[in-house]
N, C-alpha and C positions, 0 to 999 in steps of 0.2 A: 555381813548378820541384820535382820533385822531389828530396828529401834523402833519403842513405842511411847510415845508423848503419856506421860499421867495420865489423862482423858480417853488417850485409846486404847491402854493397857485395862485399865479398869472398868471399859465397856466391853471388851473381849474378854476379861473375867469373869465377868456377869456380879460387880461390885462398884462398891459406891468411888469414886477419887478417896476418902479419905485411910476408909479400909487398904486401899492399896498403898495409901503413905504409910499406915501402920505396918502392914505384911515389908516393909522395903525397913523403916524404922527399926523392925527386931530379927531383920537378916533373913525370914521364909521367902523372900524374893529379892536377887542382886537389880539395884541400880544403880547406875553411871550421872555426870555431873557433867553437862557439854561445854562448849565453850561459850556458851550462850548463858551459861547457871543455870540454865533447867533440868529437869531428871530424866532418865533415857532410862529404860525396861526392853531387857535383851530378850528378844523373842524367844532363843531357845530355852531362856530361862523358865517362860510366861509359859511356855506349852507345857514345858516336864511340870509345872505348879498347875495348868488344869490339866493335866493327867489326875497327880491326887488329889485335888479333891471333888475332883466329878461326882463322886458319890453321898459329898456332905452337900448341895443342893439343888433345890428344884428351881426348875424357871417359874420366874414372874408371870410370867402373862407367854401366851401364846403370842406369834410372830406373825402377823397379817402377809397372808404370801396369796403373789397371782399366778404365781409358777410352783407346783405342789413344791410341797418336800424339799425346803432347799431353809438350810440352815449352815447360819457364819458361823466360820471356827479356826482354833488353829494348827498349825499340822504341828503334829508329838513326831512324826519318823518315819522318816520314806528307805525304802529296799526297794535298791535298782540290779537288776545284769542285764542280760543282753538287750535284748526286746522289748522286756515289764518294768515295772516297776508298781510294788506297794504303795498307797501313801496313808496313814492312822493317821487321823482326824480326831479332835476333841470339841465338842460344840457340848458347852454348857455340860451337863450330864450324862449327856449322849457320844459317839464313841463311835465313827463311820473307819472301816476302811476299807479304799478303791482301786485296785486292779486297772490298769491304764499302762497306757504303753512306755517306756523308756527316752521316747525322743516328746511324747507331752507331759512328764513329768523335766526334763531340762529343757522342753521352750519357757515352759510354765516358772523355771528356778527353783522347786519346787526342794524346798528346807524348815529342818523343825523351826517354828516361832513366824512362819512367814500364812499368813489371813488368809482363809479360801470360805466359799462356801461347795458347801457337801449337797449337794442336788441328785434326789436319788429319785429313779424312776424304777416302779416296779411296776409288773406283766400282772403279778398274781401275789396274793396274803396269804399266811398261813396265819392257822388260829385255832390257838393251846386252850387248857381249858385247866388253872390251879389247879391243884392234887387239894388245897385246902376245901375244893366246891365238892 
């Protein structure tokens, strides 16, 4: 399973290192200490927490992108059948679901806790008017 150092984990979660340490100290997120004496955060635990807090946060700044619609996120769920795989990704407050081949998912070793880029390319965009207007 993927393990992340405190700085990496904090960046993935969109919080400060101090916040992540407080969460670990309070039991909100699991942390282990490696043989080197450093804290390591389990990717699957981070994925679960990212899903829980997704609605709590707003992005601080839009990400500058040369490739359109690219979001760094963490895989929260992978469902595979014989041909296809459904991959769920939490990227800050955004949830993405990608349908890819099972072969691609296996080659990329996708599993909860793995960091990925969700790259979105849409040929059409729908527009809706909120009901309060």
